[in-house]
C-alpha positions as CSV (number, residue, x, y, z in Angstrom):
1,X,42.2,-39.8,45.9
2,X,42.4,-37.0,44.0
3,X,39.8,-36.4,41.2
4,X,40.4,-37.3,37.7
5,X,41.5,-34.5,35.3
6,X,40.5,-35.0,31.6
7,X,43.9,-35.0,29.8
8,X,43.8,-34.4,26.0
9,X,46.7,-37.1,25.5
10,X,44.6,-39.7,27.7
11,X,44.7,-42.9,25.7
12,X,40.8,-43.4,26.4
13,X,40.1,-39.9,25.0
14,X,40.7,-39.4,21.4
15,X,43.0,-36.4,20.4
16,X,42.1,-34.0,17.7
17,X,44.3,-34.8,14.5
18,X,45.8,-31.8,12.6
19,X,47.6,-32.5,9.5
20,X,50.2,-29.4,8.7
21,X,51.4,-28.7,5.2
22,X,54.6,-26.6,5.3
23,X,57.8,-27.2,3.2
24,X,60.1,-25.4,5.8
25,X,61.7,-27.7,8.3
26,X,61.7,-25.0,11.4
27,X,58.2,-23.9,10.7
28,X,57.1,-27.6,10.8
29,X,59.1,-27.9,13.9
30,X,57.4,-25.1,15.7
31,X,54.1,-25.9,14.5
32,X,54.4,-29.5,15.7
33,X,55.3,-28.2,19.0
34,X,53.0,-25.8,19.3
35,X,50.1,-28.1,18.4
36,X,51.6,-30.9,20.8
37,X,51.7,-28.4,23.8
38,X,48.1,-27.3,22.7
39,X,46.8,-31.0,23.3
40,X,46.7,-31.8,19.6
41,X,48.0,-34.5,17.6
42,X,50.0,-33.1,14.6
43,X,50.7,-35.1,11.7
44,X,53.4,-32.9,9.3
45,X,54.6,-33.1,6.0
46,X,56.6,-31.3,3.9
47,X,55.4,-33.1,0.8
48,X,52.1,-31.7,-0.7
49,X,51.9,-34.7,-3.0
50,X,51.4,-36.7,0.1
51,X,48.4,-34.7,1.5
52,X,45.6,-37.2,-0.2
53,X,47.5,-40.2,1.4
54,X,47.7,-38.9,4.8
55,X,44.4,-37.6,4.9
56,X,43.3,-41.2,4.2
57,X,45.6,-42.9,6.4
58,X,45.4,-40.4,9.2
59,X,42.1,-39.0,9.2
60,X,42.9,-35.6,10.4
61,X,40.2,-33.0,11.8
62,X,41.7,-30.1,10.4
63,X,44.3,-29.1,7.5
64,X,47.1,-26.1,8.3
65,X,48.2,-25.3,4.9
66,X,50.9,-23.2,3.7
67,X,50.1,-21.0,0.9
68,X,53.2,-21.1,-1.1
69,X,54.9,-25.0,-1.6
70,X,57.6,-25.6,-4.2
71,X,55.9,-26.7,-7.3
72,X,52.2,-26.3,-5.8
73,X,49.6,-23.7,-5.6
74,X,48.2,-23.6,-2.1
75,X,44.8,-22.5,-3.3
76,X,44.4,-25.3,-5.9
77,X,45.5,-27.8,-3.4
78,X,43.0,-26.7,-0.8
79,X,40.3,-26.9,-3.7
80,X,41.6,-30.5,-4.1
81,X,41.1,-31.3,-0.1
82,X,37.4,-29.4,-0.1
83,X,36.6,-31.6,-3.5
84,X,37.1,-35.0,-1.5
85,X,36.3,-34.1,2.1
86,X,34.3,-31.7,4.4
87,X,37.7,-30.6,6.3
88,X,38.3,-27.2,7.5
89,X,41.8,-25.6,6.1
90,X,43.6,-22.9,7.7
91,X,46.1,-21.1,5.8
92,X,49.5,-19.9,7.0
93,X,51.4,-17.7,4.9
94,X,53.7,-14.7,5.2
95,X,51.5,-13.1,2.4
96,X,49.2,-10.6,4.2
97,X,48.0,-9.0,1.4
98,X,44.1,-8.0,1.3
99,X,43.4,-9.7,-2.2
100,X,45.3,-13.0,-1.3
101,X,43.2,-13.2,1.6
102,X,40.1,-12.7,0.1
103,X,40.9,-15.2,-2.6
104,X,41.7,-17.7,0.0
105,X,38.5,-17.3,1.7
106,X,36.3,-17.0,-1.4
107,X,37.6,-20.2,-2.3
108,X,36.7,-21.9,1.1
109,X,39.3,-21.1,3.8
110,X,38.1,-21.5,7.2
111,X,40.9,-19.0,8.3
112,X,43.8,-17.5,7.4
113,X,46.8,-16.7,9.6
114,X,49.8,-14.4,8.5
115,X,53.4,-15.3,9.5
116,X,54.8,-15.0,12.0
117,X,52.2,-15.9,14.6
118,X,52.5,-16.8,18.5
119,X,51.8,-20.1,19.6
120,X,48.5,-18.3,21.5
121,X,47.2,-16.9,18.2
122,X,47.5,-20.0,16.3
123,X,46.0,-22.5,19.1
124,X,43.0,-19.7,19.2
125,X,42.6,-19.7,15.5
126,X,42.2,-23.6,15.5
127,X,39.8,-23.6,18.3
128,X,37.7,-21.0,17.1
129,X,37.3,-23.3,13.6
130,X,36.9,-26.6,15.3
131,X,34.1,-25.1,17.5
132,X,32.3,-23.2,14.4
133,X,32.8,-26.9,12.9
134,X,31.5,-28.5,15.6
135,X,29.0,-26.3,17.1
136,X,30.7,-26.5,20.6
137,X,29.7,-24.0,23.0
138,X,26.2,-23.1,21.6
139,X,23.6,-23.8,24.2
140,X,20.9,-25.6,22.5
141,X,19.9,-25.6,18.8
142,X,17.8,-23.0,17.9
143,X,14.9,-23.0,15.4
144,X,15.1,-22.2,11.7
145,X,16.0,-18.7,11.1
146,X,13.6,-17.4,8.3
147,X,13.7,-13.9,7.0
148,X,12.1,-13.2,3.5
149,X,14.1,-15.4,1.0
150,X,16.7,-16.2,3.6
151,X,16.7,-19.4,5.5
152,X,19.3,-20.7,7.9
153,X,18.9,-24.4,8.8
154,X,20.9,-24.3,11.9
155,X,20.5,-28.3,12.9
156,X,22.0,-29.1,9.4
157,X,24.2,-25.8,8.8
158,X,22.4,-25.0,5.8
159,X,21.7,-21.7,4.1
160,X,19.6,-21.1,1.4
161,X,18.2,-18.0,-0.5
162,X,15.1,-18.4,-2.5
163,X,15.8,-22.0,-2.3
164,X,19.1,-21.8,-3.6
165,X,21.8,-23.3,-1.5
166,X,24.6,-20.6,-0.2
167,X,28.1,-22.1,0.1
168,X,29.9,-20.5,3.2
169,X,33.0,-21.1,4.8
170,X,33.2,-22.0,8.4
171,X,33.8,-18.5,9.1
172,X,31.2,-17.0,7.2
173,X,29.0,-19.4,8.9
174,X,30.0,-18.7,12.1
175,X,29.4,-14.9,11.6
176,X,26.2,-15.2,10.3
177,X,25.1,-17.6,13.1
178,X,26.2,-15.1,15.6
179,X,24.2,-12.3,13.9
180,X,20.8,-14.2,13.2
181,X,21.0,-15.9,16.8
182,X,21.0,-12.4,18.0
183,X,18.4,-11.2,15.5
184,X,17.1,-7.5,16.4
185,X,20.2,-6.9,18.6
186,X,23.3,-5.1,17.4
187,X,26.5,-7.4,17.5
188,X,29.6,-5.2,18.0
189,X,32.9,-5.6,16.1
190,X,34.5,-6.9,19.3
191,X,31.8,-9.2,19.9
192,X,32.1,-10.8,16.6
193,X,36.0,-10.9,16.9
194,X,36.0,-12.8,20.4
195,X,32.9,-15.1,19.2
196,X,33.9,-15.9,15.9
197,X,37.7,-15.8,15.8
198,X,38.5,-15.7,19.6
199,X,41.0,-14.2,21.8
200,X,44.0,-12.6,20.0
201,X,42.0,-10.5,17.4
202,X,40.7,-7.9,19.8
203,X,40.5,-4.5,17.9
204,X,40.7,-5.8,14.2
205,X,37.3,-4.5,13.2
206,X,38.5,-4.8,9.2
207,X,38.5,-8.7,9.8
208,X,34.7,-8.6,10.5
209,X,34.0,-6.1,7.8
210,X,36.0,-8.3,5.3
211,X,34.0,-11.5,6.1
212,X,30.5,-9.5,6.2
213,X,31.4,-8.0,2.7
214,X,31.8,-11.7,1.5
215,X,28.8,-12.8,3.2
216,X,26.6,-10.1,1.8
217,X,27.7,-10.7,-1.8
218,X,27.0,-14.6,-1.5
219,X,23.6,-13.6,0.0
220,X,22.6,-11.0,-2.9
221,X,22.5,-8.5,0.0
222,X,23.2,-4.8,-0.9
223,X,24.9,-2.8,1.9
224,X,23.3,0.3,0.5
225,X,19.9,-1.1,0.7
226,X,20.2,-4.2,2.9
227,X,17.5,-6.8,3.5
228,X,19.3,-9.1,5.8
229,X,22.3,-7.6,7.5
230,X,22.2,-3.8,8.7
231,X,25.4,-1.8,9.5
232,X,25.3,0.1,12.7
233,X,28.2,2.8,11.9
234,X,31.6,2.5,14.2
235,X,29.3,-0.4,16.1
236,X,28.7,-3.6,14.6
237,X,25.9,-5.2,12.7
238,X,22.4,-6.5,13.4
239,X,19.8,-8.7,11.6
240,X,16.1,-8.1,11.7
241,X,14.2,-10.2,14.3
242,X,12.4,-13.1,12.6
243,X,9.1,-14.7,13.6
244,X,10.5,-18.2,13.2
245,X,13.8,-18.0,15.1
């Protein structure tokens, strides 16, 4: 007999559930079809007020949230989700302004996808965020990284500076993970894009720069006189090698 091939839809294997919140019926149908074909179990709603109930009833693993919803502020809705759960939230929005994207990330968004997007891009972004959250794809668990006041506890996914907890989004943590576990080496913009965001973001070095800027701000690191993250102009970034890594 032919060998058994793992199927995301097999009843013995739990499918990853994704809650989609969008008030446009066409967008909901499109995203639902993309998720189903990618092996996920979509839970869709056009009613933002149903989010709390659906999270409690369906137990999703990730939320896709439209930024602009009638009578609701997407940022505030995400803050409400993050206050009650540890679910990663990916924004879907037709607004691609840098200040809007920066606000979403600063508030805790795991990623921000600008409409219109292809099925391949959306699926890749979802995979990247789920991989960041679960740690899938990393070989083994490295020891803690310690550099001056900065401590990265990989086992607990916890970052502190001088004993103070630093709250990072999934994307910020994934980028810091890549730099710190490759300490002493230059990680190029392209390597960061492929490892953190996945396929479909090749060549968009500005994406990495934006997250590094936020990361430096949260770590209290000055780009002009860095302690943790060093810029290699036109190439990428590196972190100092720590004896404890």
